[in-house]
TORBA-71932 format. One record per atom (N, C-alpha, C, O): atom name; residue in one letter; x, y, z. Coordinates in nm, 4 decimals, always signed. Layout:
N
+------+------+----------+----------+----------+
| atom | type |        x |        y |        z |
+------+------+----------+----------+----------+
|   CA |    A |        X |        Y |        Z |
...
+------+------+----------+----------+----------+
//
This chain:
102
+------+------+----------+----------+----------+
| atom | type |        x |        y |        z |
+------+------+----------+----------+----------+
|    N |    X |  +0.0840 |  -0.1176 |  +0.0000 |
|   CA |    X |  +0.0000 |  +0.0000 |  +0.0000 |
|    C |    X |  +0.0886 |  +0.1241 |  +0.0000 |
|    O |    X |  +0.1752 |  +0.1374 |  +0.0865 |
|    N |    X |  +0.0693 |  +0.2125 |  -0.0925 |
|   CA |    X |  +0.1519 |  +0.3311 |  -0.1100 |
|    C |    X |  +0.0771 |  +0.4527 |  -0.0555 |
|    O |    X |  +0.0089 |  +0.5219 |  -0.1310 |
|    N |    X |  +0.0895 |  +0.4797 |  +0.0760 |
|   CA |    X |  +0.0151 |  +0.5895 |  +0.1364 |
|    C |    X |  +0.0683 |  +0.7257 |  +0.0959 |
|    O |    X |  -0.0076 |  +0.8227 |  +0.0948 |
|    N |    X |  +0.1957 |  +0.7361 |  +0.0627 |
|   CA |    X |  +0.2535 |  +0.8668 |  +0.0339 |
|    C |    X |  +0.2059 |  +0.9253 |  -0.0984 |
|    O |    X |  +0.2008 |  +1.0475 |  -0.1127 |
|    N |    X |  +0.1708 |  +0.8413 |  -0.1953 |
|   CA |    X |  +0.1404 |  +0.8938 |  -0.3274 |
|    C |    X |  -0.0065 |  +0.8840 |  -0.3675 |
|    O |    X |  -0.0506 |  +0.9571 |  -0.4561 |
|    N |    X |  -0.0815 |  +0.7969 |  -0.3054 |
|   CA |    X |  -0.2188 |  +0.7772 |  -0.3502 |
|    C |    X |  -0.3234 |  +0.8363 |  -0.2578 |
|    O |    X |  -0.4396 |  +0.8463 |  -0.2972 |
|    N |    X |  -0.2876 |  +0.8756 |  -0.1379 |
|   CA |    X |  -0.3830 |  +0.9243 |  -0.0396 |
|    C |    X |  -0.3957 |  +1.0762 |  -0.0486 |
|    O |    X |  -0.2966 |  +1.1487 |  -0.0578 |
|    N |    X |  -0.5197 |  +1.1214 |  -0.0458 |
|   CA |    X |  -0.5458 |  +1.2653 |  -0.0593 |
|    C |    X |  -0.6005 |  +1.3285 |  +0.0683 |
|    O |    X |  -0.6473 |  +1.4424 |  +0.0655 |
|    N |    X |  -0.5951 |  +1.2559 |  +0.1802 |
|   CA |    X |  -0.6420 |  +1.3143 |  +0.3053 |
|    C |    X |  -0.7119 |  +1.2114 |  +0.3920 |
|    O |    X |  -0.6956 |  +1.0906 |  +0.3751 |
|    N |    X |  -0.7900 |  +1.2634 |  +0.4851 |
|   CA |    X |  -0.8604 |  +1.1800 |  +0.5812 |
|    C |    X |  -1.0101 |  +1.2033 |  +0.5709 |
|    O |    X |  -1.0559 |  +1.3129 |  +0.5386 |
|    N |    X |  -1.0846 |  +1.0986 |  +0.5990 |
|   CA |    X |  -1.2304 |  +1.1068 |  +0.6075 |
|    C |    X |  -1.2660 |  +1.0685 |  +0.7505 |
|    O |    X |  -1.2377 |  +0.9569 |  +0.7942 |
|    N |    X |  -1.3274 |  +1.1603 |  +0.8226 |
|   CA |    X |  -1.3563 |  +1.1375 |  +0.9632 |
|    C |    X |  -1.5044 |  +1.1156 |  +0.9881 |
|    O |    X |  -1.5884 |  +1.1935 |  +0.9432 |
|    N |    X |  -1.5348 |  +1.0100 |  +1.0591 |
|   CA |    X |  -1.6687 |  +0.9847 |  +1.1104 |
|    C |    X |  -1.6737 |  +1.0501 |  +1.2485 |
|    O |    X |  -1.5927 |  +1.0159 |  +1.3346 |
|    N |    X |  -1.7660 |  +1.1427 |  +1.2720 |
|   CA |    X |  -1.7693 |  +1.2132 |  +1.4010 |
|    C |    X |  -1.7774 |  +1.1180 |  +1.5214 |
|    O |    X |  -1.7200 |  +1.1458 |  +1.6266 |
|    N |    X |  -1.8474 |  +1.0079 |  +1.5056 |
|   CA |    X |  -1.8569 |  +0.9108 |  +1.6152 |
|    C |    X |  -1.7235 |  +0.8490 |  +1.6494 |
|    O |    X |  -1.6917 |  +0.8306 |  +1.7669 |
|    N |    X |  -1.6438 |  +0.8163 |  +1.5470 |
|   CA |    X |  -1.5119 |  +0.7580 |  +1.5722 |
|    C |    X |  -1.4159 |  +0.8601 |  +1.6310 |
|    O |    X |  -1.3319 |  +0.8265 |  +1.7145 |
|    N |    X |  -1.4286 |  +0.9848 |  +1.5873 |
|   CA |    X |  -1.3413 |  +1.0887 |  +1.6414 |
|    C |    X |  -1.3598 |  +1.1002 |  +1.7924 |
|    O |    X |  -1.2624 |  +1.0978 |  +1.8676 |
|    N |    X |  -1.4840 |  +1.1126 |  +1.8360 |
|   CA |    X |  -1.5087 |  +1.1295 |  +1.9792 |
|    C |    X |  -1.4842 |  +0.9993 |  +2.0557 |
|    O |    X |  -1.4364 |  +1.0031 |  +2.1690 |
|    N |    X |  -1.5159 |  +0.8846 |  +1.9959 |
|   CA |    X |  -1.4961 |  +0.7550 |  +2.0628 |
|    C |    X |  -1.3493 |  +0.7327 |  +2.0950 |
|    O |    X |  -1.3156 |  +0.6910 |  +2.2058 |
|    N |    X |  -1.2614 |  +0.7604 |  +1.9985 |
|   CA |    X |  -1.1184 |  +0.7395 |  +2.0208 |
|    C |    X |  -1.0660 |  +0.8284 |  +2.1331 |
|    O |    X |  -0.9811 |  +0.7865 |  +2.2117 |
|    N |    X |  -1.1163 |  +0.9498 |  +2.1403 |
|   CA |    X |  -1.0698 |  +1.0401 |  +2.2452 |
|    C |    X |  -1.1274 |  +1.0007 |  +2.3813 |
|    O |    X |  -1.0554 |  +0.9964 |  +2.4810 |
|    N |    X |  -1.2577 |  +0.9722 |  +2.3844 |
|   CA |    X |  -1.3222 |  +0.9370 |  +2.5110 |
|    C |    X |  -1.2707 |  +0.8046 |  +2.5669 |
|    O |    X |  -1.2495 |  +0.7920 |  +2.6875 |
|    N |    X |  -1.2511 |  +0.7081 |  +2.4812 |
|   CA |    X |  -1.2127 |  +0.5737 |  +2.5258 |
|    C |    X |  -1.0621 |  +0.5599 |  +2.5494 |
|    O |    X |  -1.0203 |  +0.4936 |  +2.6443 |
|    N |    X |  -0.9800 |  +0.6222 |  +2.4632 |
|   CA |    X |  -0.8355 |  +0.6007 |  +2.4684 |
|    C |    X |  -0.7534 |  +0.7297 |  +2.4808 |
|    O |    X |  -0.6308 |  +0.7233 |  +2.4901 |
|    N |    X |  -0.8182 |  +0.8452 |  +2.4813 |
|   CA |    X |  -0.7453 |  +0.9706 |  +2.4929 |
|    C |    X |  -0.6634 |  +1.0057 |  +2.3700 |
|    O |    X |  -0.5648 |  +1.0788 |  +2.3791 |
|    N |    X |  -0.7050 |  +0.9528 |  +2.2534 |
|   CA |    X |  -0.6323 |  +0.9781 |  +2.1283 |
|    C |    X |  -0.7134 |  +1.0763 |  +2.0435 |
|    O |    X |  -0.8281 |  +1.0489 |  +2.0081 |
|    N |    X |  -0.6532 |  +1.1898 |  +2.0115 |
|   CA |    X |  -0.7220 |  +1.2913 |  +1.9311 |
|    C |    X |  -0.7080 |  +1.2606 |  +1.7819 |
|    O |    X |  -0.6207 |  +1.1840 |  +1.7411 |
|    N |    X |  -0.7938 |  +1.3205 |  +1.7028 |
|   CA |    X |  -0.7865 |  +1.3019 |  +1.5575 |
|    C |    X |  -0.6542 |  +1.3560 |  +1.5033 |
|    O |    X |  -0.5995 |  +1.3009 |  +1.4078 |
|    N |    X |  -0.6032 |  +1.4613 |  +1.5624 |
|   CA |    X |  -0.4760 |  +1.5186 |  +1.5176 |
|    C |    X |  -0.3611 |  +1.4205 |  +1.5412 |
|    O |    X |  -0.2740 |  +1.4054 |  +1.4555 |
|    N |    X |  -0.3604 |  +1.3541 |  +1.6566 |
|   CA |    X |  -0.2565 |  +1.2540 |  +1.6830 |
|    C |    X |  -0.2644 |  +1.1404 |  +1.5815 |
|    O |    X |  -0.1618 |  +1.0921 |  +1.5337 |
|    N |    X |  -0.3859 |  +1.0980 |  +1.5487 |
|   CA |    X |  -0.4028 |  +0.9915 |  +1.4487 |
|    C |    X |  -0.3397 |  +1.0323 |  +1.3165 |
|    O |    X |  -0.2655 |  +0.9546 |  +1.2564 |
|    N |    X |  -0.3679 |  +1.1511 |  +1.2719 |
|   CA |    X |  -0.3136 |  +1.1965 |  +1.1439 |
|    C |    X |  -0.1613 |  +1.2067 |  +1.1480 |
|    O |    X |  -0.0949 |  +1.1748 |  +1.0494 |
|    N |    X |  -0.1052 |  +1.2503 |  +1.2601 |
|   CA |    X |  +0.0398 |  +1.2637 |  +1.2721 |
|    C |    X |  +0.1111 |  +1.1309 |  +1.2478 |
|    O |    X |  +0.2172 |  +1.1274 |  +1.1854 |
|    N |    X |  +0.0527 |  +1.0217 |  +1.2972 |
|   CA |    X |  +0.1161 |  +0.8899 |  +1.2863 |
|    C |    X |  +0.1470 |  +0.8552 |  +1.1408 |
|    O |    X |  +0.2503 |  +0.7945 |  +1.1127 |
|    N |    X |  +0.0596 |  +0.8924 |  +1.0488 |
|   CA |    X |  +0.0775 |  +0.8578 |  +0.9083 |
|    C |    X |  +0.1938 |  +0.9321 |  +0.8428 |
|    O |    X |  +0.2386 |  +0.8935 |  +0.7348 |
|    N |    X |  +0.2430 |  +1.0383 |  +0.9070 |
|   CA |    X |  +0.3493 |  +1.1199 |  +0.8482 |
|    C |    X |  +0.4829 |  +1.1090 |  +0.9200 |
|    O |    X |  +0.5837 |  +1.1597 |  +0.8709 |
|    N |    X |  +0.4852 |  +1.0437 |  +1.0353 |
|   CA |    X |  +0.6085 |  +1.0281 |  +1.1122 |
|    C |    X |  +0.6676 |  +0.8904 |  +1.0874 |
|    O |    X |  +0.5963 |  +0.7901 |  +1.0890 |
|    N |    X |  +0.7962 |  +0.8860 |  +1.0649 |
|   CA |    X |  +0.8647 |  +0.7597 |  +1.0401 |
|    C |    X |  +0.9336 |  +0.7130 |  +1.1668 |
|    O |    X |  +0.9741 |  +0.7970 |  +1.2471 |
|    N |    X |  +0.9487 |  +0.5838 |  +1.1886 |
|   CA |    X |  +0.9015 |  +0.4776 |  +1.1003 |
|    C |    X |  +0.7549 |  +0.4440 |  +1.1255 |
|    O |    X |  +0.7028 |  +0.4642 |  +1.2351 |
|    N |    X |  +0.6908 |  +0.3929 |  +1.0231 |
|   CA |    X |  +0.5559 |  +0.3378 |  +1.0361 |
|    C |    X |  +0.5554 |  +0.1977 |  +0.9767 |
|    O |    X |  +0.6315 |  +0.1664 |  +0.8851 |
|    N |    X |  +0.4689 |  +0.1155 |  +1.0305 |
|   CA |    X |  +0.4526 |  -0.0206 |  +0.9800 |
|    C |    X |  +0.3040 |  -0.0456 |  +0.9609 |
|    O |    X |  +0.2247 |  -0.0321 |  +1.0542 |
|    N |    X |  +0.2676 |  -0.0819 |  +0.8395 |
|   CA |    X |  +0.1281 |  -0.1052 |  +0.8041 |
|    C |    X |  +0.1096 |  -0.2537 |  +0.7781 |
|    O |    X |  +0.1821 |  -0.3143 |  +0.6993 |
|    N |    X |  +0.0107 |  -0.3110 |  +0.8461 |
|   CA |    X |  -0.0174 |  -0.4540 |  +0.8362 |
|    C |    X |  -0.1641 |  -0.4749 |  +0.8002 |
|    O |    X |  -0.2487 |  -0.3952 |  +0.8406 |
|    N |    X |  -0.1959 |  -0.5792 |  +0.7259 |
|   CA |    X |  -0.3362 |  -0.6070 |  +0.6946 |
|    C |    X |  -0.4111 |  -0.6547 |  +0.8190 |
|    O |    X |  -0.3554 |  -0.7263 |  +0.9023 |
|    N |    X |  -0.5340 |  -0.6157 |  +0.8304 |
|   CA |    X |  -0.6221 |  -0.6606 |  +0.9385 |
|    C |    X |  -0.7213 |  -0.7591 |  +0.8770 |
|    O |    X |  -0.8351 |  -0.7239 |  +0.8461 |
|    N |    X |  -0.6767 |  -0.8803 |  +0.8602 |
|   CA |    X |  -0.7564 |  -0.9820 |  +0.7906 |
|    C |    X |  -0.8866 |  -1.0108 |  +0.8647 |
|    O |    X |  -0.9902 |  -1.0332 |  +0.8021 |
|    N |    X |  -0.8817 |  -1.0103 |  +0.9964 |
|   CA |    X |  -0.9999 |  -1.0420 |  +1.0779 |
|    C |    X |  -1.1166 |  -0.9476 |  +1.0503 |
|    O |    X |  -1.2323 |  -0.9893 |  +1.0555 |
|    N |    X |  -1.0873 |  -0.8206 |  +1.0209 |
|   CA |    X |  -1.1927 |  -0.7207 |  +1.0014 |
|    C |    X |  -1.2075 |  -0.6778 |  +0.8554 |
|    O |    X |  -1.2597 |  -0.5698 |  +0.8278 |
|    N |    X |  -1.1626 |  -0.7602 |  +0.7631 |
|   CA |    X |  -1.1625 |  -0.7215 |  +0.6217 |
|    C |    X |  -1.2667 |  -0.7944 |  +0.5378 |
|    O |    X |  -1.2449 |  -0.8144 |  +0.4183 |
|    N |    X |  -1.3772 |  -0.8341 |  +0.5953 |
|   CA |    X |  -1.4747 |  -0.9098 |  +0.5168 |
|    C |    X |  -1.5492 |  -0.8213 |  +0.4159 |
|    O |    X |  -1.5732 |  -0.8648 |  +0.3033 |
|    N |    X |  -1.5858 |  -0.6991 |  +0.4536 |
|   CA |    X |  -1.6592 |  -0.6102 |  +0.3626 |
|    C |    X |  -1.5676 |  -0.5160 |  +0.2847 |
|    O |    X |  -1.5954 |  -0.4829 |  +0.1694 |
|    N |    X |  -1.4598 |  -0.4736 |  +0.3470 |
|   CA |    X |  -1.3601 |  -0.3881 |  +0.2829 |
|    C |    X |  -1.2263 |  -0.4133 |  +0.3513 |
|    O |    X |  -1.2221 |  -0.4602 |  +0.4650 |
|    N |    X |  -1.1177 |  -0.3823 |  +0.2823 |
|   CA |    X |  -0.9852 |  -0.4056 |  +0.3391 |
|    C |    X |  -0.9600 |  -0.3113 |  +0.4558 |
|    O |    X |  -0.9783 |  -0.1900 |  +0.4453 |
|    N |    X |  -0.9177 |  -0.3699 |  +0.5672 |
|   CA |    X |  -0.8791 |  -0.2937 |  +0.6857 |
|    C |    X |  -0.7312 |  -0.3170 |  +0.7109 |
|    O |    X |  -0.6756 |  -0.4203 |  +0.6733 |
|    N |    X |  -0.6679 |  -0.2188 |  +0.7757 |
|   CA |    X |  -0.5260 |  -0.2235 |  +0.8042 |
|    C |    X |  -0.4999 |  -0.1724 |  +0.9449 |
|    O |    X |  -0.5827 |  -0.1035 |  +1.0045 |
|    N |    X |  -0.3815 |  -0.2082 |  +0.9969 |
|   CA |    X |  -0.3283 |  -0.1501 |  +1.1194 |
|    C |    X |  -0.2065 |  -0.0698 |  +1.0808 |
|    O |    X |  -0.1317 |  -0.1078 |  +0.9908 |
|    N |    X |  -0.1870 |  +0.0399 |  +1.1482 |
|   CA |    X |  -0.0615 |  +0.1125 |  +1.1356 |
|    C |    X |  -0.0036 |  +0.1257 |  +1.2753 |
|    O |    X |  -0.0733 |  +0.1617 |  +1.3702 |
|    N |    X |  +0.1244 |  +0.0961 |  +1.2863 |
|   CA |    X |  +0.1990 |  +0.1171 |  +1.4097 |
|    C |    X |  +0.2907 |  +0.2353 |  +1.3837 |
|    O |    X |  +0.3686 |  +0.2345 |  +1.2884 |
|    N |    X |  +0.2814 |  +0.3363 |  +1.4682 |
|   CA |    X |  +0.3631 |  +0.4545 |  +1.4477 |
|    C |    X |  +0.3600 |  +0.5460 |  +1.5681 |
|    O |    X |  +0.3089 |  +0.5102 |  +1.6743 |
|    N |    X |  +0.4159 |  +0.6656 |  +1.5497 |
|   CA |    X |  +0.4258 |  +0.7578 |  +1.6616 |
|    C |    X |  +0.3776 |  +0.8975 |  +1.6250 |
|    O |    X |  +0.3828 |  +0.9395 |  +1.5094 |
|    N |    X |  +0.3308 |  +0.9675 |  +1.7271 |
|   CA |    X |  +0.2863 |  +1.1057 |  +1.7100 |
|    C |    X |  +0.4075 |  +1.1979 |  +1.7129 |
|    O |    X |  +0.5204 |  +1.1525 |  +1.7312 |
|    N |    X |  +0.3841 |  +1.3252 |  +1.6952 |
|   CA |    X |  +0.4928 |  +1.4232 |  +1.7022 |
|    C |    X |  +0.5594 |  +1.4244 |  +1.8396 |
|    O |    X |  +0.6756 |  +1.4629 |  +1.8527 |
|    N |    X |  +0.4852 |  +1.3820 |  +1.9418 |
|   CA |    X |  +0.5400 |  +1.3753 |  +2.0781 |
|    C |    X |  +0.5888 |  +1.2350 |  +2.1137 |
|    O |    X |  +0.6115 |  +1.2031 |  +2.2305 |
|    N |    X |  +0.6045 |  +1.1522 |  +2.0109 |
|   CA |    X |  +0.6576 |  +1.0161 |  +2.0235 |
|    C |    X |  +0.5666 |  +0.9225 |  +2.1026 |
|    O |    X |  +0.6139 |  +0.8249 |  +2.1608 |
|    N |    X |  +0.4394 |  +0.9507 |  +2.1050 |
|   CA |    X |  +0.3416 |  +0.8592 |  +2.1633 |
|    C |    X |  +0.3219 |  +0.7463 |  +2.0632 |
|    O |    X |  +0.2921 |  +0.7716 |  +1.9464 |
|    N |    X |  +0.3380 |  +0.6227 |  +2.1074 |
|   CA |    X |  +0.3266 |  +0.5069 |  +2.0184 |
|    C |    X |  +0.1815 |  +0.4615 |  +2.0104 |
|    O |    X |  +0.1206 |  +0.4253 |  +2.1111 |
|    N |    X |  +0.1269 |  +0.4641 |  +1.8882 |
|   CA |    X |  -0.0140 |  +0.4304 |  +1.8680 |
|    C |    X |  -0.0318 |  +0.3170 |  +1.7693 |
|    O |    X |  +0.0480 |  +0.2991 |  +1.6773 |
|    N |    X |  -0.1375 |  +0.2412 |  +1.7900 |
|   CA |    X |  -0.1872 |  +0.1450 |  +1.6920 |
|    C |    X |  -0.3193 |  +0.2015 |  +1.6420 |
|    O |    X |  -0.4094 |  +0.2306 |  +1.7207 |
|    N |    X |  -0.3300 |  +0.2167 |  +1.5112 |
|   CA |    X |  -0.4509 |  +0.2716 |  +1.4504 |
|    C |    X |  -0.5054 |  +0.1713 |  +1.3508 |
|    O |    X |  -0.4328 |  +0.1209 |  +1.2651 |
|    N |    X |  -0.6331 |  +0.1432 |  +1.3628 |
|   CA |    X |  -0.7034 |  +0.0599 |  +1.2659 |
|    C |    X |  -0.7702 |  +0.1543 |  +1.1667 |
|    O |    X |  -0.8344 |  +0.2517 |  +1.2059 |
|    N |    X |  -0.7545 |  +0.1245 |  +1.0368 |
|   CA |    X |  -0.8111 |  +0.2138 |  +0.9365 |
|    C |    X |  -0.8479 |  +0.1377 |  +0.8102 |
|    O |    X |  -0.8084 |  +0.0229 |  +0.7898 |
|    N |    X |  -0.9236 |  +0.2043 |  +0.7279 |
|   CA |    X |  -0.9573 |  +0.1528 |  +0.5956 |
|    C |    X |  -0.9356 |  +0.2658 |  +0.4961 |
|    O |    X |  -0.9205 |  +0.3816 |  +0.5349 |
|    N |    X |  -0.9339 |  +0.2322 |  +0.3692 |
|   CA |    X |  -0.9212 |  +0.3328 |  +0.2636 |
|    C |    X |  -1.0541 |  +0.3423 |  +0.1911 |
|    O |    X |  -1.1095 |  +0.2410 |  +0.1483 |
|    N |    X |  -1.1048 |  +0.4621 |  +0.1772 |
|   CA |    X |  -1.2261 |  +0.4855 |  +0.1014 |
|    C |    X |  -1.1919 |  +0.5842 |  -0.0087 |
|    O |    X |  -1.1615 |  +0.7008 |  +0.0166 |
|    N |    X |  -1.1975 |  +0.5344 |  -0.1314 |
|   CA |    X |  -1.1520 |  +0.6115 |  -0.2472 |
|    C |    X |  -1.0076 |  +0.6506 |  -0.2237 |
|    O |    X |  -0.9220 |  +0.5623 |  -0.2183 |
|    N |    X |  -0.9765 |  +0.7767 |  -0.2096 |
|   CA |    X |  -0.8381 |  +0.8182 |  -0.1899 |
|    C |    X |  -0.8165 |  +0.8791 |  -0.0511 |
|    O |    X |  -0.7279 |  +0.9624 |  -0.0320 |
|    N |    X |  -0.8994 |  +0.8360 |  +0.0462 |
|   CA |    X |  -0.8901 |  +0.8915 |  +0.1815 |
|    C |    X |  -0.8752 |  +0.7821 |  +0.2863 |
|    O |    X |  -0.9266 |  +0.6712 |  +0.2715 |
|    N |    X |  -0.8036 |  +0.8164 |  +0.3919 |
|   CA |    X |  -0.7867 |  +0.7279 |  +0.5065 |
|    C |    X |  -0.9041 |  +0.7516 |  +0.6006 |
|    O |    X |  -0.9350 |  +0.8655 |  +0.6356 |
|    N |    X |  -0.9693 |  +0.6428 |  +0.6412 |
|   CA |    X |  -1.0801 |  +0.6515 |  +0.7366 |
|    C |    X |  -1.0387 |  +0.5727 |  +0.8611 |
|    O |    X |  -1.0324 |  +0.4498 |  +0.8588 |
|    N |    X |  -1.0106 |  +0.6450 |  +0.9689 |
|   CA |    X |  -0.9679 |  +0.5826 |  +1.0932 |
|    C |    X |  -1.0888 |  +0.5180 |  +1.1607 |
|    O |    X |  -1.1931 |  +0.5809 |  +1.1784 |
|    N |    X |  -1.0722 |  +0.3911 |  +1.1978 |
|   CA |    X |  -1.1777 |  +0.3170 |  +1.2660 |
|    C |    X |  -1.1575 |  +0.3260 |  +1.4169 |
|    O |    X |  -1.2518 |  +0.3545 |  +1.4908 |
|    N |    X |  -1.0343 |  +0.3016 |  +1.4629 |
|   CA |    X |  -1.0046 |  +0.3125 |  +1.6051 |
|    C |    X |  -0.8563 |  +0.3425 |  +1.6246 |
|    O |    X |  -0.7740 |  +0.3191 |  +1.5361 |
|    N |    X |  -0.8247 |  +0.3947 |  +1.7423 |
|   CA |    X |  -0.6867 |  +0.4298 |  +1.7749 |
|    C |    X |  -0.6658 |  +0.4145 |  +1.9244 |
|    O |    X |  -0.7521 |  +0.4485 |  +2.0053 |
|    N |    X |  -0.5481 |  +0.3620 |  +1.9589 |
|   CA |    X |  -0.5142 |  +0.3440 |  +2.1003 |
|    C |    X |  -0.3629 |  +0.3355 |  +2.1144 |
|    O |    X |  -0.2905 |  +0.3216 |  +2.0158 |
|    N |    X |  -0.3162 |  +0.3439 |  +2.2394 |
|   CA |    X |  -0.1744 |  +0.3237 |  +2.2655 |
|    C |    X |  -0.1374 |  +0.1793 |  +2.2341 |
|    O |    X |  -0.2177 |  +0.0882 |  +2.2544 |
|    N |    X |  -0.0156 |  +0.1587 |  +2.1846 |
|   CA |    X |  +0.0328 |  +0.0223 |  +2.1605 |
|    C |    X |  +0.0455 |  -0.0507 |  +2.2938 |
|    O |    X |  +0.0814 |  +0.0085 |  +2.3957 |
|    N |    X |  +0.0152 |  -0.1808 |  +2.2910 |
|   CA |    X |  +0.0400 |  -0.2617 |  +2.4097 |
|    C |    X |  +0.1867 |  -0.3050 |  +2.4107 |
|    O |    X |  +0.2615 |  -0.2720 |  +2.3187 |
|    N |    X |  +0.2270 |  -0.3769 |  +2.5117 |
|   CA |    X |  +0.3677 |  -0.4161 |  +2.5281 |
|    C |    X |  +0.4197 |  -0.4958 |  +2.4088 |
|    O |    X |  +0.5302 |  -0.4707 |  +2.3607 |
|    N |    X |  +0.3418 |  -0.5904 |  +2.3616 |
|   CA |    X |  +0.3831 |  -0.6739 |  +2.2483 |
|    C |    X |  +0.3982 |  -0.5900 |  +2.1211 |
|    O |    X |  +0.4934 |  -0.6090 |  +2.0453 |
|    N |    X |  +0.3058 |  -0.4984 |  +2.0978 |
|   CA |    X |  +0.3105 |  -0.4118 |  +1.9797 |
|    C |    X |  +0.4292 |  -0.3161 |  +1.9857 |
|    O |    X |  +0.4953 |  -0.2925 |  +1.8845 |
|    N |    X |  +0.4563 |  -0.2606 |  +2.1048 |
|   CA |    X |  +0.5738 |  -0.1728 |  +2.1214 |
|    C |    X |  +0.7019 |  -0.2489 |  +2.0922 |
|    O |    X |  +0.7921 |  -0.1977 |  +2.0259 |
|    N |    X |  +0.7090 |  -0.3712 |  +2.1421 |
|   CA |    X |  +0.8273 |  -0.4541 |  +2.1188 |
|    C |    X |  +0.8471 |  -0.4791 |  +1.9690 |
|    O |    X |  +0.9583 |  -0.4665 |  +1.9179 |
|    N |    X |  +0.7391 |  -0.5146 |  +1.8990 |
|   CA |    X |  +0.7450 |  -0.5373 |  +1.7543 |
|    C |    X |  +0.7903 |  -0.4104 |  +1.6826 |
|    O |    X |  +0.8785 |  -0.4151 |  +1.5969 |
|    N |    X |  +0.7295 |  -0.2971 |  +1.7179 |
|   CA |    X |  +0.7612 |  -0.1691 |  +1.6545 |
|    C |    X |  +0.9090 |  -0.1337 |  +1.6751 |
|    O |    X |  +0.9781 |  -0.0965 |  +1.5802 |
|    N |    X |  +0.9561 |  -0.1453 |  +1.7978 |
|   CA |    X |  +1.0952 |  -0.1105 |  +1.8273 |
|    C |    X |  +1.1925 |  -0.2053 |  +1.7585 |
|    O |    X |  +1.2977 |  -0.1624 |  +1.7112 |
|    N |    X |  +1.1588 |  -0.3328 |  +1.7524 |
|   CA |    X |  +1.2455 |  -0.4308 |  +1.6863 |
|    C |    X |  +1.2542 |  -0.4012 |  +1.5359 |
|    O |    X |  +1.3633 |  -0.4023 |  +1.4788 |
|    N |    X |  +1.1402 |  -0.3750 |  +1.4721 |
|   CA |    X |  +1.1394 |  -0.3420 |  +1.3289 |
|    C |    X |  +1.2174 |  -0.2131 |  +1.3027 |
|    O |    X |  +1.2892 |  -0.2031 |  +1.2033 |
|    N |    X |  +1.2036 |  -0.1158 |  +1.3905 |
|   CA |    X |  +1.2755 |  +0.0111 |  +1.3741 |
|    C |    X |  +1.4261 |  -0.0116 |  +1.3801 |
|    O |    X |  +1.5008 |  +0.0498 |  +1.3039 |
|    N |    X |  +1.4712 |  -0.0986 |  +1.4693 |
|   CA |    X |  +1.6147 |  -0.1304 |  +1.4795 |
|    C |    X |  +1.6631 |  -0.1999 |  +1.3531 |
|    O |    X |  +1.7705 |  -0.1689 |  +1.3016 |
|    N |    X |  +1.5833 |  -0.2941 |  +1.3034 |
|   CA |    X |  +1.6205 |  -0.3676 |  +1.1821 |
|    C |    X |  +1.6352 |  -0.2750 |  +1.0624 |
|    O |    X |  +1.7212 |  -0.2962 |  +0.9769 |
|    N |    X |  +1.5515 |  -0.1726 |  +1.0565 |
|   CA |    X |  +1.5476 |  -0.0844 |  +0.9395 |
|    C |    X |  +1.6328 |  +0.0416 |  +0.9544 |
|    O |    X |  +1.6300 |  +0.1286 |  +0.8674 |
|    N |    X |  +1.7080 |  +0.0520 |  +1.0631 |
|   CA |    X |  +1.7891 |  +0.1732 |  +1.0782 |
|    C |    X |  +1.9310 |  +0.1542 |  +1.0293 |
|    O |    X |  +2.0114 |  +0.2472 |  +1.0354 |
+------+------+----------+----------+----------+
//
């Protein structure tokens, strides 16, 4: 998936915006930052891809907060489904991949 060249922005569902903040303290701005800060790792979310392709992105905000974001692509826009802090296993994976790629 080539996010840098084919994506033209974000499509926000107001319910998801408030849900992510209320449930996990993650703002829509932090979600968007993750897509532009390196390194990022995008993985398919096969479990939730029955109607449309879903993905996970592991990345960090401008303040280096490590987030896991579930999203889908609609036309040329990213639609965030959910966002939360990475758990211990996800942080370990993210840090290990970052070391391998540096």
